[in-house]
N, C-alpha and C positions, 0 to 999 in steps of 0.2 A: 394280505398281499398288497404292496404299494401300487398305486395307479401308474400305468405306463406313461412315459413322457409324452407320447403322442397316441392319439386314438383316431379310429375311423370317423367318429362323430366330429372331431375337430376339422378333418378334411372336408366333410360334407357341409359343416357350418360355414367354413370359409369360402368354398367354391361351389357348393350345391346350387345356390340360387342362380348364379351365372350359367351353370351347366344346364339347368332347367330352361332358362331363357333361350339358350343356343340350340336346344334339341327338343323335338316333339316326342316326349316319353310316354309310354303306355302307363295306365293307371297303377298297375302292380309295382312298377319301378318308382313312381312318384310316392306311393304309400310307403315303400321301403325306405326311401331317402328321408322322408319326414319322420318316420318312426325312429330311425337312428339319431337324427338331429335332436329330437326332443327327449330322448331316453334319459331318465334321471335328471330332468330339469323341472322347473316350475310349471311348464306346459302340461304335464301329466298329473300334477298335484302330488301329495305325499302326506306325511304325518310329522308331528312334533314329538321329540323325545327329550326326556330330562333324566339326569343321573340321580339316583336315590341317595347318593353320598355327598357329592359336591355341588349339586344343583346346576351342573353344566347342561345347557340345552342346545339342541341342533334340529335342523329340518332334514329329514330323509325323503328324497323324492322317489317317485315310483318308476319302475322299469317299463319299457315299451313291450316286452315279451315277444318281440318279433323274432321268428326263427332264423333270420339272417343277421341278427345283431350279435356282435361278438361279446357284448357284456351280459347277455340274457340267457346264455345256454348252460351255464354251470349247474343251476338248480334242475333244469330239465334233464341234463345228462345224469345227474345223481339219481333222480327218481327212476329213470329208464333202466339204469344199471342195477338198481335194487330189484326191479322186476325180473331182469335177466338172471340174477343170482339164483332166484328160485327155480330156474329152468335148467341150470347147468347139470350135465351128466358126467359121471366119473370116467371119461374117455378122453382120448387125444382129440384136439380140435384142429381144423384146417382152414386156411384162408385162400379163397379162390377169387380172382379178379377177372371180370369181363369188360373189355374196352371196345368202344366203337371206333372204326377207322376215321381218320381226319376228313375224308371225303364226305362222310355222313354228317359231320358236326354242323355245317351250315344249315342243312335240313332240320336238324334238331333244334337249332336256335329259333327257327320260324314255327316249329311245331313241337314245342316242349312237352306238353301233356301227352300227345300221341306217341312221339318217338321214345320218350323216357318210359312210357308205359310198355312199349314194345321191347325195350331193353330189359325191363323186369321180367316180362312174360317169356321172352326167348331164353334168358339165362336160367330162370326157374325151371322151364320145361326141359332144358338141356340137362341140368343136374338130376332132376327127377327121372328122366328117361334113361340116362346112362346108369344111374344108380340102381334102377329096377332091372336092368339087363343082366341075365344070369351069366353072361360072359365076363362081367365086371364085378359087381357087388351082389346083385340080386336082392336088393333091400329097398324099403321105403325110407328115404332120407327126410331129415328135418333141418331147416336152416333159416337164417334171415339175411336179407340183403340191404345194403346201405348205398344210396345214390350219392356220388360226388360228381360235380360237373366241372371241376377246375384242375389245372395243373399248378405247380409251384409258382409259375410266372403269371398266374391269374388268367391265362388264356383258356378258351373253352376246350374241355377235355372230358367228355362224359364217360363214366365208368362205374361199375358196380363192385362193391366189396361184399363178398359172401362169406359168412362164418358158419362152418359145417362140422357137426360132430363126426368123428371118424367111424362111421358105421350107420346102421339103421335097423328097423324092424324087418324081419323076414316077411315075405309077401303074404303069408298066412297069419302073421302076427304072433307066432308061437315062440320065437327066439330072437335074440339080438345077433346081428351079423356084423362082425368087426372087419374093417379094412386091414390091409397089411401095415405093420408098424412103419411110420414115416412115409407111407404112400397112400394117396386117396383114390383118384381116378386118372386115367391117361389124358394129359392136357390136349394132345392133338385131336383125340376123339371129341372132347368137349368143344374145342375150337371149331371144328368143321360142322358139328350139329348146330351150334350156336349161330354160325354164319348162315346156314341154310334157313333156319327158323326165322331169324331176324329179316333177311332179305325177302323171304316169301311174304312175311307180314307187311313189309314196306311196299312191296309190289301190289298187294291187295288193297292197301290204303290208297295208293295212287289210282288204281283202276276204279275205286269207288268215289273218287273225287274228294277224299278226306284230308288231303295235304294242302297246306298253304304255300304257294310258290310265288313270291314277290321279289321285286328288285333284281338282284343278280341271279336269282334262281328262276326267274320267269321263263328263261329259255328251256327249262326242264319240263315245262307243262305239256309238251308233245310226247307221245308214247315212245318214239324212237330215241329221242334225246334222253328220256328217263332210263330206258334200257341201256343206253350207252354209258350212263353213270354206273349202273349196277353190275353190268356184265364183267368188267375187270375185277370188281370186288368179289365175285364168285370164284375167281381163280387164285386169289392171294390168301395167305394165311392170316387169320385174325388173331389179335393179341388176347389170349386167355392164358393166365398163368396161375399156378398154385405155389404159394410161398411155403417155405419149410414149416412144419406143424408147430403150433404154439406150445405143445406139450399138454399139460392138464388143463382143467377148466379155469383154474385161478389165473394162469398165464393168459388164457383167452380173454378173461374179463379185464385184466390190466391193459391188454391191447385195445379192447373195445373202448376203454375210457379215453383213449387218444383219438378214436375215429368217430364215435357217435356224436351227433349234434355239433360237429365241426362246421365252421363257416369258411367261406372262401379265403379269408385272411383274418388272423387274430391280431389283436392290438399289440401283442408282444413282438410281432414281426415288423412293426413299423419302427423305422430307425430315425427318420428325420422328415421335417416338413418346413421347407424354406421357400417362401414366396409361392411360385407356381410349380414347384418341384416336390415330388414325394419319393422318398427312398425307403425301400423295404428289403427284408432278408428273404432269400429263397434258396432252395436246394437244387443243384444241377445234377441229376442222377446219371448223366453221362460221364461225370468225373468221379474220382475216388478220393477218400481221405479228407483232408482239410480243404482241398480245392472244391469240394462239393458245395460248401456253404458260400454263397455269393450275395452281393448287393446289387439291387436294380433301382435306377432312378427314372421316373416317368413324369411327364407333365401331369398336373392334377386332373385335367379333363380326361386324359387317356387312362389314368388310374381309376377314375370313377366309371368310365365306360367298361373297363375290364371287370370291375367289381359287379356292375349291374348285369353283366352277361349271365350271372348265376342266380338271378331271381327266379324262384320256382313259381309255377302257377298256383293261384289260391286254391287251397284244399288238397293239393297234391301230396301224397304220402311218400316221403323219401326213405322210410324204413319199413320193410314189409317182411312178413313171415310166411313160410311155405312148408309143405309136407306135414310131418307130424307136429311141427311147431305152428302151423296155421291156426288162426283163432278158433275155428270150429272143431279142431281135433286136439288142441293142446292139452287140455286138462286130462282127458282120458288116456291119450297115447303117451304122454310124459310119465304118467303113473305106471303104465304098462312097461315102458323102457326101464324104469327103476326096478320094477319087480324082476325083470329079466337080468339086469346087470348086478343087482344086489339082493338076491332072493332071500338071504338069511337075515338081513338087517333092515329090509325096507319097512317093516312094521314099526320099527323104532324111529324111523326118520320123520321129521316134521313134514307136513304137507306143503306144497308150493304156496298155498295161501298163508299158512303160518309163517313161512320164511319171508314172504313178501311183507307181511305185517310187521315182523320183527325188524326188517331193514328200514321200513318206513319210520318206525319209532327212532331208530338210530340216526336217521337222516334229518330228524327235526332239528332246526338250528338251535344252538345253545343260547342262553340269555346274552344279550348284546352288552359287552363290557364298555364302560365309559372310556373314550379315547383321551379324556383330560386327566383323570386321576388313576385310571387303570384298575380300580377296585370296585366301584359301584356298578350297578346294572341300569341300563337305559330303560325307562318306563315310558310307554306311549301315553301322551297327554291328550292328543286330539289330531284332527285331520286338516290338511291344507287343500282347498278345492283346486281343481285343475285350472290352469292359467289359459285364458282365452287368447291363444297365441297369435302374434302378428305374423307378417311375412317371414320374419326370421326370429325364432324363439331365443330367449335369453340363455346364455351359457352359464348355468348355475350348478353344473355337475361337479 
């Protein structure tokens, strides 16, 4: 695939140093900027390759492997999807999205680990509770959730994408309970329980002094001001929606390939970089048809500010598994699901570990073809040590 005409790294190399001098940035944002700036440059070292046919040589520099870098996610995505293929069940899959109200977003920016954790916990408890309710499905669900913190315009918009098989294990574990075709769980019921669980957790965190309230949020530090923020939110409907079902597991996997390990902005969406202005493509979902695809031009500093809004805390897991797909249950309960769904052929099916190993073998990169002659294979000759990089690393990507 040809390199995009403009990359996020180009913007940070041109304007990142001035932005750092103009703003007092936290350490996680500084590390993110530096990682993207030096990705696939001499700063990280690399290795020397030579073609075994035409003797063409080149240096391949190492990647930063930062999870926010748009150039470093393809390999991670492929490996993750290979593991998920081993867990797919022969049922319909559903996509449920939980969104925080815009009034909560400023709190989330100052308390990312706490509020994003509450978002995961409230959404998971909502699905598990409604799923177990005999009035609805009466089953143990299994699903995973992916955190996204951005909208198409790069503004802060925290929400969870949950991918859920259409059914679950009966509460006694003796049968598979399927949902109705094309219908999973009532959205309004999900929305109201999610709202209550999240606001209760937020109120408890405030009462225990676990929230950071600085700058514009300092006025919320008093109990009556904080209640004044939350009380109107208890009366309004929160955005929880279930998209039309994917269909079978293969359709679900194809969809996941677009959503997992996505970063706030891919290099393919960058259209132009002229002086102090950055232009990128975005989708306006309030419009329809061709009018949905639009262009936005921002000053470079504003573009960088928006991108850095989505820096996740170190060690924070943005993909989590719940129910019978939770790590401690997955191996046993997935096998039980297969026995119930495919009782006559389950013994002939490979185990999840065998499927995972097979996909790992398939994902091994093929021999690197020589870009000069197109026939030879590139052989690694040696390594290039990391460059002791100066204030601004060289652009050798």
